[in-house]
TORFIRO-593928 format. One line per field, with one value per residue: residue in three letters; x, y, z of N, C-alpha, C, CB in turn; residue number from 0. Coordinates in steps of 0.05 Angstrom, whole numbers, plus 32768, in hexadecimal, padded with zeros to 4 digits. Atoms other than C-alpha are relative to their C-alpha. Glycine has a CB too. Layout:
! residues N
rest	c(ALA/...) .
nX	c(X/...) .
nY	c(Y/...) .
nZ	c(Z/...) .
caX	c(X/...) .
caY	c(Y/...) .
caZ	c(Z/...) .
cX	c(X/...) .
cY	c(Y/...) .
cZ	c(Z/...) .
cbX	c(X/...) .
cbY	c(Y/...) .
cbZ	c(Z/...) .
nr	c(NUM/...) .
This chain:
! residues 184
rest	c(MET/HIS/THR/PHE/HIS/ARG/LEU/PHE/VAL/ARG/SER/THR/ARG/SER/ALA/LYS/TYR/ARG/LYS/GLN/LEU/VAL/THR/LEU/ILE/THR/ILE/VAL/SER/PHE/PHE/GLY/PHE/PHE/LEU/TYR/ILE/ARG/GLU/GLU/TYR/ASN/ALA/GLN/LYS/GLU/ASN/ASN/GLU/GLU/ASN/ILE/ILE/SER/LYS/ASN/ASN/VAL/VAL/LEU/PRO/GLU/ASP/LYS/GLN/PRO/ASN/GLN/ILE/MET/SER/SER/LYS/SER/LYS/ASN/CYS/ALA/TYR/GLN/ASN/CYS/PRO/LYS/LEU/ARG/GLU/ASP/VAL/ILE/ASN/VAL/HIS/VAL/ILE/CYS/HIS/THR/HIS/LEU/ASP/PRO/GLY/TRP/LEU/ASN/SER/VAL/ASP/GLY/TYR/PHE/PHE/GLY/ILE/GLN/HIS/ASN/LEU/ASN/GLN/GLN/LYS/GLU/GLY/GLN/ALA/TYR/ARG/HIS/VAL/MET/PRO/SER/VAL/LEU/THR/ILE/PHE/ASN/ASN/VAL/VAL/SER/ALA/LEU/LEU/GLU/ASN/ALA/GLN/ARG/ARG/PHE/VAL/MET/VAL/GLU/MET/SER/PHE/ILE/TRP/ARG/TRP/TRP/LYS/ARG/LEU/ASP/GLU/ASP/TYR/LYS/LYS/ILE/ILE/ARG/LYS/LEU/PHE/ASN/ASP/GLY) .
nX	c(7FE7/8003/8011/7FEF/7FED/800F/8009/7FEC/7FE5/8002/7FEE/8008/8019/8016/8003/801D/800E/7FF9/8010/801B/8001/7FFE/801A/8014/7FFB/8007/801D/800A/7FF8/8011/801B/7FFF/7FFF/801A/8012/7FF8/8008/801D/8008/7FFB/8012/801B/8000/7FFF/8019/8013/7FFB/8004/8019/800E/7FF0/8000/8004/800C/7FF4/800A/7FEF/7FE5/7FFB/7FE9/7FF2/800C/8019/7FFB/7FFA/7FE6/8000/8003/7FE5/7FF9/7FE5/7FFF/7FED/7FEA/7FE9/7FFA/800E/7FF0/8006/8017/8018/800F/801D/800C/800A/801A/8001/8016/7FF9/7FE4/7FF0/7FED/7FEE/7FF4/7FEB/7FF4/7FE3/7FF3/7FE6/7FEF/7FE5/7FEC/7FEB/800B/8006/7FF8/7FEE/800F/800B/8016/8018/8008/800B/8011/7FF2/800A/7FE9/8005/7FF7/7FF7/8013/8013/801C/800F/7FEF/7FF4/7FF1/8010/7FF6/800A/8003/8002/8005/7FE9/8004/800A/801D/800C/8001/8013/801B/8005/8004/801A/8014/7FFE/800C/801D/800B/7FEB/7FFE/7FF1/7FE4/7FEF/7FE6/7FEC/7FEC/7FE5/7FFB/7FF0/8012/800B/7FEB/7FFC/8018/7FFF/7FED/800A/8018/7FFC/8006/801D/8009/7FF5/8012/8018/7FF8/7FFB/801B/800A/7FF1/8008/801B/8001) .
nY	c(7FFD/7FE8/8007/800F/7FED/7FEE/800E/800E/7FF4/7FE4/7FF9/800A/7FF5/8010/8019/8001/800B/801C/800E/8001/8013/801B/8005/8005/801B/8014/8002/800C/801D/800D/8001/8015/801A/8005/8008/801B/8012/8001/800F/801C/8009/8003/8017/8018/8001/800B/801C/8010/7FF9/8018/800E/7FF1/8012/7FF2/8004/8019/8016/7FFD/8013/7FF8/8017/8007/800D/801B/8013/800B/8017/7FF7/7FFD/8018/7FFF/7FF7/800F/7FEE/8002/7FE5/7FFA/8006/801A/800C/7FFA/7FE9/8004/8006/7FE8/8002/7FF3/7FEC/7FE9/7FF6/800A/7FEC/800A/7FEB/800C/7FED/8002/7FE9/7FFB/7FEE/7FFF/7FFB/7FED/7FE8/7FED/800C/8017/8019/8002/7FED/800C/8019/7FFB/7FE8/7FE8/7FE6/7FEF/7FE5/7FFB/7FE4/7FEF/7FF2/8004/7FF1/7FF7/8017/8012/8016/801A/8016/8017/8019/8018/8012/8018/8013/7FFB/8008/801D/800B/7FFA/8010/801C/8002/7FFE/8018/8015/7FFC/8007/800E/7FF7/7FE7/8002/7FE9/8000/7FEF/7FFD/8002/801A/7FFC/7FFD/801A/8010/7FF6/8007/801D/8006/7FF9/8010/801A/8017/8003/7FEC/8007/8014/7FF3/7FF2/8014/8009/7FEA/8001/8018/7FFE/7FED) .
nZ	c(7FF0/7FF0/7FE9/7FEE/7FF4/7FEE/7FE9/7FF1/7FFF/7FF9/7FEB/7FE5/7FF7/800C/7FF1/7FFB/8018/8002/7FEB/800A/8016/7FF5/7FF2/8015/800D/7FEC/7FFE/8018/8000/7FED/800C/8015/7FF3/7FF5/8016/8009/7FEB/8000/8018/7FFA/7FEB/800C/8012/7FEF/7FF2/8013/8004/7FE8/7FF2/7FF8/7FEC/7FE7/7FE9/7FEA/7FE6/7FF4/8008/7FF4/7FEA/7FF0/7FF4/7FE6/8005/8009/7FEB/8005/8011/801C/800B/8010/800B/801B/8011/8006/7FEE/7FF6/7FE8/7FE8/7FF4/800D/7FF1/800A/7FFF/801A/800D/800C/801A/8002/7FF0/8002/7FEA/7FF7/7FEB/7FF0/7FEF/7FEE/8000/7FF4/800E/7FF0/800B/7FEB/8006/800E/7FEB/7FE7/8001/7FFF/7FE5/7FFE/800B/7FF3/7FE6/8001/7FF7/8008/8005/8008/801B/8001/800F/7FEF/8007/7FED/7FEA/7FF2/8011/800B/7FF8/8010/7FEF/800F/7FF0/8001/8010/7FED/7FFE/801A/8001/7FED/8009/8018/7FF8/7FF4/8016/8010/7FF1/8000/801A/800E/801C/8002/8009/7FF9/800C/7FF4/8014/7FF6/7FF2/7FE8/7FE9/7FFA/7FF3/7FE5/7FF1/7FFD/7FEB/7FE5/7FF9/7FF3/8013/8003/8013/801A/800B/800B/8019/8015/800A/8012/8019/800F/800A/8016) .
caX	c(8253/8242/820C/823D/8270/823B/8223/8264/82A0/828B/82B3/82AE/8272/824A/8251/8209/81F4/821A/81F8/81B5/81C4/81DA/819A/8170/8192/8189/813F/8133/8159/8130/80EF/8103/8115/80D3/80AD/80D4/80C7/807D/8077/8097/806B/802B/803F/804F/800E/7FE5/8007/7FFC/7FB6/7F9B/7FD2/7FC1/7FC6/7F9A/7FAF/7F86/7FB8/7FF5/8012/8040/8075/8053/8012/8033/8036/807B/8065/805B/80A6/80BC/8101/8112/8134/8160/81A5/81A4/8174/8193/8193/815A/8126/8108/80BE/8092/8083/803D/8030/7FF1/8014/8051/8085/80AD/80E9/80FC/813D/8154/819E/81CF/820D/8242/8285/82BB/82EA/82BB/829B/82B1/82E4/82D0/82C7/829D/826D/826E/8261/823C/8254/823C/826C/826F/8271/8286/8248/821C/81D3/81A7/81E1/81F6/822A/820B/8212/820A/81EE/81F9/81DB/820F/8219/820C/81C7/81B8/81CB/81A4/8166/816D/8174/8136/810F/8128/8113/80CD/80C4/80ED/80DD/8101/8146/8180/81C1/81FF/8233/8271/828A/82BA/827F/8261/82A3/82AB/8263/826B/82A8/8280/8246/823F/8235/81EA/81DF/820D/81E0/81A4/81CA/81E2/8199/8185/81BC/81AA/8161/8172) .
caY	c(7FD4/801A/7FFD/7FCA/8001/802D/7FF6/7FD4/8001/8044/806A/805A/8087/8054/801D/802D/801C/7FDB/7FC7/7FD8/7FAF/7F73/7F79/7F7D/7F40/7F19/7F2A/7F18/7ED6/7EC4/7ED6/7EAA/7E71/7E79/7E75/7E37/7E15/7E28/7E0C/7DCA/7DC7/7DD2/7D9D/7D6B/7D7D/7D6E/7D2B/7D16/7D2F/7CE9/7CD4/7D05/7CE3/7CF8/7CFE/7CC0/7C95/7CAC/7C77/7C8E/7C5F/7C64/7C4A/7C0A/7BCC/7BAC/7B6E/7B99/7B9D/7B70/7B5E/7B82/7B60/7B9D/7B99/7BE4/7BE0/7BE0/7B98/7B87/7BAA/7BDF/7BE9/7BCD/7C03/7C10/7C22/7C4C/7C7F/7CAB/7C89/7CBC/7CA8/7CD8/7CC7/7CEF/7D00/7D2D/7D4D/7D6B/7D82/7D77/7DB1/7DE2/7E06/7DD7/7DA2/7D59/7D5B/7D9A/7D77/7D35/7D51/7D90/7DD7/7E1E/7E4E/7E97/7EA8/7EF0/7F0C/7F3F/7F2F/7F61/7F7A/7F34/7F05/7ED1/7E8B/7E4E/7E13/7DCE/7D8E/7D5B/7D1E/7CF5/7D15/7D0B/7CC1/7CB3/7CD5/7CB0/7C6C/7C79/7C8D/7C50/7C22/7C41/7C34/7C01/7C21/7C62/7C6E/7C9C/7CAE/7CC9/7CE5/7CE7/7CA1/7CBE/7CD1/7C8C/7C6D/7C9B/7C8E/7C43/7C41/7C5F/7C2C/7BF0/7BAA/7BA8/7BE9/7BD2/7B95/7BC2/7BEC/7BAE/7B97/7BDB/7BD6/7B8F/7BA1/7BD7) .
caZ	c(7DF4/7E0C/7E3A/7E56/7E62/7E82/7EB1/7EC5/7EB9/7ED5/7F08/7F53/7F5B/7F32/7F66/7F77/7F30/7F30/7F71/7F53/7F15/7F3E/7F68/7F29/7F09/7F4A/7F4F/7F06/7F0F/7F4D/7F28/7EED/7F1C/7F40/7EFE/7EEA/7F2D/7F2A/7EE4/7EFA/7F38/7F0F/7EDC/7F14/7F38/7EF9/7EF1/7F39/7F49/7F4C/7F7D/7FB5/7FF9/8032/807B/808B/8066/808E/80BD/80F4/8111/8155/8135/811D/8148/8152/812C/80ED/80E3/80AB/8093/8054/8019/8010/802E/803B/8076/80BB/80D3/80A3/80CF/80A2/80AC/8075/8042/8029/7FE1/7FEF/801C/801B/8046/806D/8097/80CF/80F1/812D/812C/814D/8130/815E/8144/8179/817B/8156/8191/81C8/81D8/81D6/8222/821C/81EE/8213/8258/8243/824C/824A/8229/821A/81D0/81E1/81BF/81E1/81E3/8206/8230/8247/822C/81FF/821C/81F0/8215/81F8/8212/8223/81F8/8237/823D/81F3/81F6/8235/8219/81D7/81F8/8221/81E2/81BC/81F4/81F4/81AA/8184/8140/8150/8133/8146/8124/8146/8117/8143/8157/818A/81B7/81B1/81C5/8202/8217/820D/823A/8274/8271/829E/827F/828C/8267/822F/8226/821C/81E9/81C4/81BF/81A3/816F/815C/8155/8123) .
cX	c(7FFE/7FF0/8010/8013/7FF2/7FF8/8017/801A/7FFF/8014/7FF4/7FE5/7FE8/7FFD/7FE3/7FF1/8006/7FF0/7FE3/7FFD/8002/7FE6/7FEB/8004/7FF8/7FE2/7FF4/8006/7FED/7FE3/7FFF/8001/7FE5/7FEC/8006/7FF6/7FE1/7FF6/8004/7FEC/7FE4/7FFF/8000/7FE5/7FEA/8004/7FF8/7FE6/7FF1/800E/8001/7FF9/7FF5/800E/7FF8/8012/801C/8002/8019/800D/7FF3/7FE6/8004/8005/801C/8000/7FFD/801B/8006/801D/7FFE/8014/8018/8016/8007/7FF2/8010/7FF5/7FE6/7FE6/7FF2/7FE2/7FF5/7FF4/7FE5/8000/7FEB/8005/801C/800F/8016/8010/800C/8013/800D/801E/800B/801B/800F/801C/8014/8015/7FF5/7FF9/800A/8015/7FEF/7FF3/7FE9/7FE6/7FF6/7FF3/7FED/800E/7FF0/8019/7FF7/800A/8009/7FEE/7FED/7FE4/7FF0/8010/800E/8010/7FEF/800C/7FF2/7FFF/7FFC/7FF9/8018/7FF9/7FF5/7FE1/7FF2/7FFE/7FEC/7FE3/7FF9/7FFB/7FE5/7FEA/8000/7FF4/7FE2/7FF4/8016/8002/800E/801D/800F/801B/8012/8018/801C/8004/8010/7FEE/7FF4/8014/8004/7FE8/8000/8013/7FF5/7FE9/8008/7FF6/7FE2/7FF5/800B/7FEF/7FE7/8007/8006/7FE5/7FF4/800E/7FF8/7FE4/7FFD/7FFE) .
cY	c(8018/7FFA/7FF0/8012/8011/7FF1/7FF5/800F/801E/8006/7FF6/800B/7FEF/7FE5/7FFB/7FF3/7FE3/7FEF/7FFD/7FEB/7FE4/7FF8/7FFA/7FE5/7FEA/7FFD/7FF3/7FE2/7FF1/7FFE/7FEB/7FE4/7FF9/7FF7/7FE4/7FEB/7FFD/7FF0/7FE2/7FF6/7FFB/7FE7/7FE6/7FFD/7FF4/7FE3/7FEF/8005/7FE7/7FF1/800F/7FEE/8011/7FFA/7FE6/7FE9/8000/7FED/8009/7FE7/7FF8/7FF1/7FE2/7FEE/7FF4/7FE8/8008/8005/7FE7/8003/8009/7FEF/8011/7FFE/801B/8006/7FF6/7FE6/7FF4/8006/8019/7FFA/7FFA/8019/7FFA/8010/8017/8019/800A/7FF6/8013/7FF4/8018/7FF3/8017/7FFD/8018/8003/8015/7FFF/8005/8013/8019/8015/7FF6/7FEA/7FE7/7FFD/8014/7FF6/7FE8/8005/8018/8018/8018/8011/801A/8004/801D/8012/800D/7FFC/800D/8007/7FEA/7FF0/7FE9/7FE6/7FEB/7FE7/7FE8/7FE9/7FEE/7FE7/7FEA/8003/7FF7/7FE1/7FF4/8005/7FEE/7FE3/7FFC/8000/7FE7/7FE8/8002/7FF6/7FF5/8009/801A/7FFA/8019/7FFC/8013/8001/7FFA/7FE6/8004/8004/7FE6/7FEF/800A/7FF8/7FE2/7FF7/8005/7FEE/7FE7/7FEA/7FFC/8014/7FFB/7FEA/800C/800E/7FED/7FF6/8015/8000/7FE8/8001/8015/801C) .
cZ	c(8012/801A/8014/800F/8015/801A/8011/8004/8005/8016/801B/8009/7FF6/800F/8007/7FE9/7FFD/8015/7FF8/7FEA/800B/800E/7FEB/7FF3/8014/8002/7FE7/7FFF/8013/7FF4/7FEB/800D/800D/7FEB/7FF7/8014/8000/7FE9/8005/8015/7FF4/7FEE/8011/800E/7FEE/7FFC/8018/800E/8009/8016/801B/8017/8017/801A/800C/7FF9/800C/8018/800E/800C/801A/7FFD/7FF9/8018/7FFA/7FED/7FE2/7FF3/7FF0/7FF6/7FE3/7FF0/7FF9/8015/800C/801A/8018/800C/7FF6/800F/7FF7/8002/7FE4/7FF4/7FF3/7FE6/7FFE/8011/7FF9/8018/8006/8017/800E/8013/8010/7FFF/800E/7FF2/8011/7FF5/8017/7FF7/7FF2/8015/801B/7FFB/8000/801C/8003/7FF4/8010/801B/8001/800C/7FF7/7FFA/7FF5/7FE3/7FFC/7FEF/8015/7FF7/8016/8019/800F/7FEC/7FF8/8009/7FEF/8011/7FEF/8012/7FFE/7FF0/8013/8002/7FE7/7FFF/8013/7FF8/7FE8/8007/800D/7FEB/7FEF/800E/8001/7FE6/7FEE/7FE3/7FFD/7FF8/8009/7FF3/800E/7FED/800A/8011/801A/8019/8008/800F/801D/8012/8006/8017/801C/8008/800F/7FED/7FFC/7FEC/7FE4/7FF2/7FF3/7FE6/7FEA/7FF4/7FEE/7FE5/7FEF/7FF5/7FEA/800A) .
cbX	c(8018/7FF3/7FE7/800F/800E/7FE8/7FEF/8005/800F/7FE4/8003/8015/7FFD/8005/8012/7FF5/8009/801E/8003/7FF6/8017/8018/7FF8/8002/801E/800B/7FF4/800C/801D/7FFF/7FF9/8018/8016/7FF5/8002/801E/800A/7FF5/8010/801D/7FFE/7FF9/8019/8016/7FF7/8002/801D/8017/7FEE/7FFC/801B/7FED/801A/7FE2/7FF9/7FE4/8003/8006/8002/7FF8/801D/7FFB/7FF1/8017/7FEA/800C/7FEA/7FEF/8016/7FEC/800E/8008/7FF2/7FF6/8018/7FF8/7FE4/7FFF/7FFE/8003/8008/8008/7FF1/7FE9/8014/7FE9/7FFA/7FE7/7FFD/8000/800C/7FF2/8016/7FEA/8016/7FF6/800B/8004/7FFC/7FFF/8003/800D/8014/7FE7/7FE2/7FE8/8014/8013/8016/8008/8005/8019/8016/7FE5/801D/7FED/8014/800C/7FE9/801C/7FF1/8007/7FF9/7FE7/7FF0/7FEB/801A/7FFE/7FFB/8012/7FE8/8019/7FE6/8009/801B/800D/7FFA/8011/801C/8005/7FFC/8018/8016/7FFB/8005/801D/800C/7FFA/7FF3/7FFB/7FE4/7FFF/8003/8003/7FFF/8009/7FFF/8007/800E/8012/7FEA/7FF7/801B/8004/7FE7/8008/801A/7FF6/7FF2/7FF2/800C/7FF1/800A/801D/7FF9/7FF5/801A/8010/7FED/8003/801F/8004/7FEE/7FEA) .
cbY	c(8002/8016/7FF0/7FEA/8011/800A/7FE9/7FE6/7FFA/8008/801F/8006/801D/7FFB/8000/801C/8010/7FFC/800F/801B/8005/7FFE/8018/8016/7FFE/8008/801C/800E/7FFD/800E/801C/8004/8001/801A/8014/7FFE/8009/801D/8009/7FFD/8015/8019/8000/8003/801C/800F/7FFC/8005/8010/7FED/7FFA/8018/7FF2/7FF9/8017/7FFB/8000/801D/7FE2/8014/8005/801A/800E/7FFF/7FEA/7FF7/7FED/8018/8006/7FFC/7FE5/801E/7FF7/801D/7FF4/8014/7FF2/8016/8002/7FE2/8003/8006/8018/7FEA/8009/8009/7FEC/7FF3/7FFA/8020/7FE4/801A/7FED/8011/7FF1/7FFE/7FFE/7FFD/800B/7FF8/8016/7FE5/7FF4/7FF8/8004/7FF4/8000/7FE8/8006/801A/7FF8/7FEF/8004/7FFB/8001/800E/7FF2/8015/7FF9/8001/7FF0/801E/7FE1/7FF0/800F/7FEF/7FF6/8002/7FFB/7FFC/8003/7FFB/7FF1/7FF7/7FF6/8004/801E/800B/7FF5/800D/801D/8002/7FF7/8017/8018/7FFA/7FFF/801D/801A/7FE3/8002/800F/7FFB/8003/8007/7FF6/801C/8018/7FED/8019/8014/7FF1/8003/801E/8008/7FF2/8010/801C/7FF9/7FFE/7FE7/8003/801C/7FF6/7FEB/8015/8011/7FE8/7FFA/801B/7FFF/7FE8/8007/7FFA) .
cbZ	c(7FED/7FF0/7FF7/7FF0/7FEB/7FF2/7FF7/7FF3/7FE5/8008/8001/8014/7FF6/7FE3/801A/8006/7FE7/8004/801B/7FF6/7FED/8014/8010/7FEA/7FF9/801C/8003/7FE7/8009/801A/7FF5/7FEE/8016/800E/7FE9/7FFD/801C/7FFF/7FE7/800B/8016/7FF0/7FEE/8015/800A/7FE6/7FF9/8013/7FEE/7FE8/7FF6/7FFE/8008/8003/8012/7FF7/7FE2/8009/7FF5/8016/8003/8010/7FEB/7FEC/8001/801A/8008/7FFF/8015/7FE9/8003/7FFF/7FE7/7FFF/7FF2/7FEB/8000/8015/801E/7FFD/801D/7FE3/800B/8003/7FEA/8013/7FEA/8009/801E/7FFE/7FF9/8009/7FF4/800F/7FEF/801D/7FE3/801F/7FE3/801E/7FEB/8009/7FEF/7FF0/8001/800F/8018/7FFA/8015/7FF2/7FE3/8004/8014/800E/7FF6/8015/7FED/8013/7FEC/7FF7/7FEB/8002/7FFD/8009/8013/800F/800F/7FE1/801E/7FE6/8014/7FF0/7FF6/801D/7FF4/801C/8005/7FE8/8005/801C/7FF9/7FEC/8014/8014/7FEF/7FF8/801C/8005/7FF2/8001/7FF5/801A/7FE2/801F/7FE1/801D/7FF4/8010/7FEE/7FFD/7FF9/7FE6/7FF1/8000/7FF0/7FE6/7FFC/7FFF/7FE6/801C/800B/801B/8009/8003/8015/8015/8006/800B/8018/800E/8005/8011/8018/7FEE) .
nr	c(0/1/2/3/4/5/6/7/8/9/10/11/12/13/14/15/16/17/18/19/20/21/22/23/24/25/26/27/28/29/30/31/32/33/34/35/36/37/38/39/40/41/42/43/44/45/46/47/48/49/50/51/52/53/54/55/56/57/58/59/60/61/62/63/64/65/66/67/68/69/70/71/72/73/74/75/76/77/78/79/80/81/82/83/84/85/86/87/88/89/90/91/92/93/94/95/96/97/98/99/100/101/102/103/104/105/106/107/108/109/110/111/112/113/114/115/116/117/118/119/120/121/122/123/124/125/126/127/128/129/130/131/132/133/134/135/136/137/138/139/140/141/142/143/144/145/146/147/148/149/150/151/152/153/154/155/156/157/158/159/160/161/162/163/164/165/166/167/168/169/170/171/172/173/174/175/176/177/178/179/180/181/182/183) .
């Protein structure tokens, strides 16, 4: 009890000691966590040594031919167009996405049309300006990339931007977008 009192309930001049104690506890905790993770990693490594996959077995989406897409039996795949998975490689899915919060740093129009704004922070003697690409630019670049390679995917979180963008499109462009959606 005396040790507890000495460490935690001293006068205000002992704030330094409490800070040191918290630092010590934090370091010991991280060290213990590191040892635990290392032990788990070593055990997992021993179990999987025979399953190491070389770089030669990696297949990138750009390397696949369009006819290698097969319909999946899973109902979770977008429009049943998931690429065929191979058992002898690690299958990694990389999906480009964007996440813009209307009203956080900009208005909806600020994000949609693009804007530079001053965050009132000094950076090397000048006001810091945050430059955001417009949603229009993002969508136009994404559509171009999707048309180049049908196996690419993109996710846009905020539907309000898609709706505003859709309203501005002509019918020919909307047909192209519908085809991209229907193809997955």
